[in-house]
C-alpha positions in Angstrom: 199.1 66.6 12.4 200.6 67.3 9.5 204.7 67.4 11.2 203.4 64.3 12.2 202.6 62.7 9.4 205.1 64.0 7.3 208.0 62.2 9.9 209.6 59.0 8.7 208.5 55.6 9.5 211.2 54.5 10.9 211.4 57.6 13.6 208.0 58.6 13.6 207.4 58.8 17.1 210.4 57.6 18.6 212.2 60.5 21.6 214.4 62.6 19.2 217.4 62.5 22.1 217.8 58.5 22.5 220.7 58.1 20.6 219.2 55.0 18.0 216.8 58.1 16.7 220.1 59.6 15.2 221.7 56.6 14.2 218.6 55.3 12.1 218.7 58.9 10.6 222.0 58.2 9.7 220.7 55.3 8.0 218.1 57.1 6.1 220.0 59.8 5.1 222.7 57.1 3.1 219.5 55.2 1.9 217.3 58.2 0.4 219.6 59.3 -2.3 218.4 62.7 -3.3 219.5 63.8 0.7 222.6 62.0 0.1 223.3 64.3 -2.7 222.6 67.0 -0.3 224.7 66.6 2.4 227.9 65.4 -0.3 227.0 69.0 -1.4 227.3 70.3 1.9 230.1 68.0 3.1 232.2 69.8 0.2 231.1 73.0 0.5 233.1 73.0 3.9 235.9 70.8 2.9 236.7 73.9 0.0 237.0 76.2 3.2 239.4 73.4 5.3 242.6 75.7 5.7 245.7 73.8 4.9 248.4 72.8 7.4 248.7 71.6 10.8 246.1 70.7 13.5 242.9 68.1 13.5 239.5 68.8 12.0 236.7 68.4 15.0 233.2 67.9 13.7 230.3 69.0 16.2 227.0 66.7 16.3 228.7 63.9 14.2 226.6 61.1 14.9 223.6 60.6 11.8 226.2 62.0 8.7 229.4 60.3 7.0 231.5 63.9 6.6 234.4 61.6 7.0 234.0 60.6 3.4 235.4 63.5 3.0 238.2 64.9 5.5 240.8 62.5 6.3 241.6 61.7 9.8 238.1 63.2 11.1 237.6 64.0 14.4 234.2 62.8 14.8 232.5 63.7 18.0 228.7 63.6 19.5 227.1 64.1 22.3 226.2 61.1 23.0 227.9 57.5 22.0 227.6 56.6 17.5 228.4 54.1 15.6 230.7 56.2 13.3 232.1 58.8 16.2 235.2 59.2 18.0 234.4 61.4 20.6 231.8 61.2 22.7 231.9 65.9 23.9 230.4 68.9 24.6 231.2 71.6 22.1 230.6 74.3 25.4 233.7 72.6 27.0 236.2 70.9 24.5 239.2 68.4 25.6 242.0 70.2 23.0 244.8 73.0 23.8 244.8 75.9 22.8 244.8 76.5 19.6 245.5 73.0 17.9 242.7 72.0 15.9 243.1 73.5 11.9 238.8 73.5 12.4 235.3 72.9 13.7 232.8 71.7 10.9 229.5 71.2 11.8 226.5 70.2 9.9 222.7 71.4 11.8 224.1 71.5 15.2 224.8 75.6 16.3 220.8 75.9 16.3 220.9 73.0 19.0 224.0 74.3 21.2 221.9 75.4 24.3 225.1 78.0 25.3 226.8 79.7 22.0 228.7 81.8 23.9 230.3 79.1 25.1 231.1 77.3 21.9 232.2 80.1 20.5 234.2 81.2 23.1 236.2 76.8 23.2 236.2 77.3 19.3 237.9 80.8 19.6 240.9 79.1 22.3 240.9 76.0 20.3 241.1 76.5 17.0 244.0 77.8 15.2 245.6 81.1 13.9 244.4 80.9 10.4 241.9 78.4 10.9 237.9 78.1 10.6 234.9 77.7 12.2 232.4 76.2 9.3 228.4 75.4 9.4 226.0 74.6 7.6 222.8 75.7 9.5 218.9 76.5 8.4 218.4 80.7 7.6 215.8 83.0 7.9 213.6 83.9 4.4 210.3 83.6 3.4 210.4 79.8 2.3 212.2 79.0 5.5 209.2 80.6 7.6 206.6 78.4 5.7 208.6 75.3 6.4 210.2 75.4 9.5 207.0 76.9 11.2 204.5 74.8 9.1 206.2 71.4 8.0 209.6 71.2 10.7 209.6 69.5 13.8 212.2 72.4 15.5 211.2 75.3 17.2 211.6 78.1 14.8 211.8 82.1 16.3 213.8 84.5 15.0 212.1 87.3 17.1 213.7 85.5 20.5 215.9 88.1 21.8 218.0 85.7 23.3 221.6 83.0 22.1 220.4 80.9 25.2 217.9 78.1 24.3 215.9 76.6 27.0 217.8 73.8 28.7 216.0 70.5 27.7 217.6 67.2 25.6 220.6 67.5 22.8 218.8 67.3 20.6 214.8 68.3 21.9 216.2 71.9 23.0 216.7 74.1 19.7 215.8 77.3 16.9 216.3 77.0 13.6 216.6 80.9 13.4 219.2 80.6 15.9 222.0 81.1 12.8 220.0 83.6 11.5 220.0 85.6 14.4 223.3 85.6 15.5 224.9 86.5 11.9 223.1 88.6 10.0 219.8 90.1 13.2 222.7 90.2 15.7 226.3 90.4 13.9 227.6 93.2 15.0 227.5 92.1 18.6 228.7 88.6 17.6 231.5 90.8 16.3 232.4 92.4 18.8 231.9 89.7 21.7 234.1 87.3 18.7 236.6 89.2 16.8 239.3 86.0 16.5 
Protein backbone atom coordinates (compact mmCIF):
# COMPACT_ATOMS: atom_id res chain seq x y z
CA UNK A 1 0.00 0.00 0.00
CA UNK A 2 2.78 2.45 0.95
CA UNK A 3 4.68 1.69 -2.28
CA UNK A 4 1.59 2.58 -4.31
CA UNK A 5 1.02 5.77 -2.32
CA UNK A 6 4.67 6.84 -2.85
CA UNK A 7 4.47 6.39 -6.63
CA UNK A 8 4.50 9.58 -8.67
CA UNK A 9 0.95 10.59 -9.71
CA UNK A 10 1.90 10.59 -13.42
CA UNK A 11 2.96 6.94 -13.33
CA UNK A 12 0.86 5.51 -10.47
CA UNK A 13 -0.96 2.43 -11.67
CA UNK A 14 0.73 2.34 -15.09
CA UNK A 15 2.38 -0.78 -16.48
CA UNK A 16 6.11 -0.39 -15.86
CA UNK A 17 6.84 -2.25 -19.11
CA UNK A 18 4.86 0.21 -21.21
CA UNK A 19 7.21 2.56 -23.13
CA UNK A 20 4.88 5.46 -22.24
CA UNK A 21 5.81 4.96 -18.57
CA UNK A 22 9.49 5.38 -19.42
CA UNK A 23 8.69 8.56 -21.35
CA UNK A 24 6.77 9.92 -18.34
CA UNK A 25 9.67 9.05 -16.05
CA UNK A 26 12.00 11.07 -18.28
CA UNK A 27 9.61 14.00 -17.87
CA UNK A 28 9.55 13.55 -14.08
CA UNK A 29 13.37 13.49 -13.89
CA UNK A 30 13.56 16.75 -15.82
CA UNK A 31 10.86 18.47 -13.75
CA UNK A 32 12.13 17.50 -10.29
CA UNK A 33 15.21 19.62 -9.61
CA UNK A 34 16.68 17.36 -6.89
CA UNK A 35 16.20 14.20 -8.97
CA UNK A 36 17.69 15.89 -12.05
CA UNK A 37 20.74 16.91 -9.98
CA UNK A 38 21.25 13.32 -8.84
CA UNK A 39 21.27 12.16 -12.45
CA UNK A 40 23.67 14.96 -13.39
CA UNK A 41 26.07 13.82 -10.64
CA UNK A 42 25.82 10.23 -11.85
CA UNK A 43 26.49 11.24 -15.45
CA UNK A 44 29.46 13.39 -14.46
CA UNK A 45 30.90 10.44 -12.50
CA UNK A 46 30.55 8.20 -15.54
CA UNK A 47 32.15 10.80 -17.84
CA UNK A 48 35.26 10.93 -15.63
CA UNK A 49 36.04 7.25 -16.29
CA UNK A 50 35.50 7.26 -20.06
CA UNK A 51 38.73 6.59 -21.93
CA UNK A 52 39.87 8.90 -24.70
CA UNK A 53 40.50 7.70 -28.24
CA UNK A 54 38.65 5.79 -30.91
CA UNK A 55 35.34 4.02 -30.58
CA UNK A 56 31.76 4.93 -29.87
CA UNK A 57 30.14 5.07 -26.44
CA UNK A 58 26.91 3.06 -26.11
CA UNK A 59 24.32 3.77 -23.43
CA UNK A 60 21.98 0.91 -22.56
CA UNK A 61 18.56 1.76 -21.13
CA UNK A 62 18.66 5.44 -22.13
CA UNK A 63 14.89 5.94 -22.45
CA UNK A 64 14.37 7.82 -19.20
CA UNK A 65 17.61 9.75 -19.03
CA UNK A 66 19.66 12.52 -20.57
CA UNK A 67 23.26 11.28 -20.55
CA UNK A 68 23.61 12.45 -24.16
CA UNK A 69 23.91 15.99 -22.73
CA UNK A 70 27.20 14.88 -21.16
CA UNK A 71 28.70 12.53 -23.77
CA UNK A 72 29.01 13.83 -27.34
CA UNK A 73 27.83 11.40 -30.05
CA UNK A 74 26.49 8.97 -27.44
CA UNK A 75 24.62 6.04 -28.98
CA UNK A 76 21.51 6.02 -26.81
CA UNK A 77 19.60 2.73 -26.82
CA UNK A 78 16.58 1.10 -25.27
CA UNK A 79 14.68 -2.19 -25.61
CA UNK A 80 11.76 -0.30 -27.16
CA UNK A 81 11.26 2.90 -29.11
CA UNK A 82 11.52 6.10 -27.07
CA UNK A 83 11.80 9.66 -28.38
CA UNK A 84 15.39 10.27 -27.23
CA UNK A 85 17.06 7.06 -28.39
CA UNK A 86 19.09 6.27 -31.49
CA UNK A 87 18.89 2.46 -31.41
CA UNK A 88 16.44 -0.21 -30.28
CA UNK A 89 18.57 -3.13 -29.10
CA UNK A 90 19.08 -5.81 -26.48
CA UNK A 91 22.24 -5.76 -24.34
CA UNK A 92 22.56 -9.53 -24.65
CA UNK A 93 22.86 -9.30 -28.47
CA UNK A 94 24.74 -6.15 -29.39
CA UNK A 95 24.83 -5.25 -33.12
CA UNK A 96 28.44 -4.02 -33.08
CA UNK A 97 31.62 -5.49 -34.49
CA UNK A 98 34.24 -6.79 -32.12
CA UNK A 99 36.30 -4.19 -30.24
CA UNK A 100 34.38 -1.28 -31.83
CA UNK A 101 33.13 0.43 -28.66
CA UNK A 102 35.16 2.69 -26.40
CA UNK A 103 32.66 2.19 -23.59
CA UNK A 104 29.27 0.91 -22.56
CA UNK A 105 27.49 3.05 -19.97
CA UNK A 106 24.24 2.57 -18.09
CA UNK A 107 22.24 3.90 -15.19
CA UNK A 108 19.99 1.50 -13.26
CA UNK A 109 20.06 -1.14 -15.99
CA UNK A 110 22.17 -4.14 -14.90
CA UNK A 111 19.69 -5.20 -12.21
CA UNK A 112 17.03 -5.56 -14.95
CA UNK A 113 19.08 -7.84 -17.25
CA UNK A 114 17.51 -11.29 -17.14
CA UNK A 115 20.78 -13.01 -18.15
CA UNK A 116 23.68 -10.76 -17.13
CA UNK A 117 26.28 -13.30 -18.31
CA UNK A 118 25.10 -12.78 -21.90
CA UNK A 119 25.59 -9.03 -21.47
CA UNK A 120 29.08 -9.47 -19.99
CA UNK A 121 30.03 -11.75 -22.89
CA UNK A 122 28.78 -9.16 -25.40
CA UNK A 123 30.56 -6.34 -23.55
CA UNK A 124 33.79 -8.36 -23.60
CA UNK A 125 33.38 -8.86 -27.35
CA UNK A 126 32.39 -5.30 -28.26
CA UNK A 127 34.49 -3.06 -25.98
CA UNK A 128 38.02 -2.38 -27.22
CA UNK A 129 41.17 -2.94 -25.18
CA UNK A 130 41.43 -0.13 -22.64
CA UNK A 131 37.69 0.53 -22.85
CA UNK A 132 35.27 0.44 -19.94
CA UNK A 133 31.83 -0.62 -18.85
CA UNK A 134 30.60 2.02 -16.40
CA UNK A 135 27.35 1.87 -14.50
CA UNK A 136 25.41 3.36 -11.62
CA UNK A 137 23.45 0.65 -9.79
CA UNK A 138 21.71 -0.06 -6.48
CA UNK A 139 23.87 -1.54 -3.70
CA UNK A 140 23.27 -3.61 -0.57
CA UNK A 141 23.64 -1.67 2.68
CA UNK A 142 21.57 -1.62 5.87
CA UNK A 143 19.87 1.56 4.59
CA UNK A 144 19.20 0.16 1.11
CA UNK A 145 17.72 -3.01 2.61
CA UNK A 146 15.18 -0.86 4.42
CA UNK A 147 14.35 1.30 1.39
CA UNK A 148 14.28 -1.46 -1.22
CA UNK A 149 12.26 -3.95 0.84
CA UNK A 150 9.71 -1.50 2.25
CA UNK A 151 9.45 1.47 -0.12
CA UNK A 152 10.60 0.42 -3.58
CA UNK A 153 8.49 -1.38 -6.19
CA UNK A 154 11.25 -3.67 -7.51
CA UNK A 155 12.32 -6.98 -5.92
CA UNK A 156 15.37 -6.90 -3.63
CA UNK A 157 16.74 -10.40 -3.08
CA UNK A 158 20.40 -10.44 -1.95
CA UNK A 159 20.16 -14.10 -0.88
CA UNK A 160 19.14 -15.43 -4.30
CA UNK A 161 21.72 -17.96 -5.53
CA UNK A 162 21.36 -17.18 -9.24
CA UNK A 163 22.37 -14.16 -11.31
CA UNK A 164 19.52 -14.83 -13.76
CA UNK A 165 16.12 -13.24 -13.33
CA UNK A 166 12.73 -14.76 -14.08
CA UNK A 167 11.60 -13.88 -17.58
CA UNK A 168 9.12 -11.02 -17.66
CA UNK A 169 8.83 -7.59 -19.28
CA UNK A 170 11.81 -5.35 -20.05
CA UNK A 171 11.53 -3.40 -16.79
CA UNK A 172 9.34 -5.50 -14.50
CA UNK A 173 12.00 -8.19 -14.19
CA UNK A 174 14.53 -7.00 -11.64
CA UNK A 175 16.57 -7.70 -8.54
CA UNK A 176 17.96 -4.50 -7.03
CA UNK A 177 20.56 -6.61 -5.22
CA UNK A 178 21.98 -8.10 -8.43
CA UNK A 179 24.93 -5.68 -8.86
CA UNK A 180 26.03 -6.38 -5.27
CA UNK A 181 25.57 -10.13 -5.82
CA UNK A 182 27.79 -10.10 -8.91
CA UNK A 183 30.47 -7.57 -7.90
CA UNK A 184 30.72 -8.22 -4.15
CA UNK A 185 29.22 -11.52 -2.99
CA UNK A 186 30.23 -13.46 -6.15
CA UNK A 187 33.24 -11.30 -7.10
CA UNK A 188 35.64 -14.26 -7.46
CA UNK A 189 33.18 -16.05 -9.76
CA UNK A 190 32.72 -12.89 -11.87
CA UNK A 191 36.49 -12.36 -12.23
CA UNK A 192 36.99 -16.01 -13.16
CA UNK A 193 34.26 -15.99 -15.82
CA UNK A 194 34.97 -12.49 -17.19
CA UNK A 195 38.67 -11.71 -16.59
CA UNK A 196 38.68 -8.93 -19.20
